[in-house]
N, C-alpha and C positions, 0 to 999 in steps of 0.2 A: 504494500500500500504506500503510495507516495503522499506524504503530508507536506503542507506548505512550510513547515519549520520542523526542526529536529526536536525529538522528545528527549534527547540526551541532556545532560547537565550544562550544555553550552549556553552561556548567556548571549553570545553574539547572535546565534541563529534565531532564538526565540524573541529576543529584543528587537531585532531588525524587521522581522516579518510577521510575528504573531501578536505580541503584547501591545505594540503601539496601536495597531488596529483595534484591539479590544479596549484599550484605554480610551481611545477616541469615541468608541461606541458607548462606553460607560459614561463619559463626560456628556455626550449628547443626550443620552437617556436621562441623566440627572437634570439637565437643563430643561428638557421637555416636561418632565415630572414637575419641576418647580413652576414652570410657566402655566401648566394645567392647574396646579394648585392655586396659583395667583388668580387665574381666570375664574375658578369656582368661588373664591373668596370675593372677588369683585362682583360677580353675578349675584351672590347672596346679599351683598351690601345694596346693590341696585334694587333687588326684590324687596328688601326691608324698607327702603325709602319709598318705593312705589306703593307698598301696602299701607303705609302710614299717611300717604298724601291724600288730601281732600279733593283733588282734581277740580279746583274752582274755575280754572280758565282752560278752555279747549280751543285748539287751532287746527286748521287743515294742514297736513304735511304729507310729503311722499315718504313712505316707510318701506325699507328694504325687506323683501320677501323672497327668499331663495336667490335666484339670479336676477330677479326683476324688482319692481317696486309697485306699491299700491297707494292710492290716496286715502288717508284715514284721518279721523278725528283723533287728536293726540293731546294729552295733558301738557300744557305749556310749562309746568313746573317740574314734572318728573319723567316726561317723555313716554309714558305708557300709552299704547293704543287703546282708544275708548270705543270706537265704533266706525261705521262706514257713513260717508256723506250721502245725502239724497241726490237725486238727479239735478235738482235746482242748485244745490251747494256745489256740485262738480262744475256746472256751467259757470257759476260765478267765480270759482277759483281759477278756471282756465281762461277767463277773459283778459 
């Protein structure tokens, strides 16, 4: 069986071709895990703010949905989508 590096005790062969690649993968994995953890924390903070908001002022905005966008009523304070505009609201918005 041909392995990409030697299994023997040689530091040179495993350091040059095996462990550097594994170290880079570990570093990237840790970075991704940290970023995902940060993302979850930020999403939780946003959810808390939006759930405590009274949504007193709503405005029409384009909201990203998948690869496109939709026109929605959105809270001006916390940016949560509140509903869809009527046909008349849409006409006024696009004038």
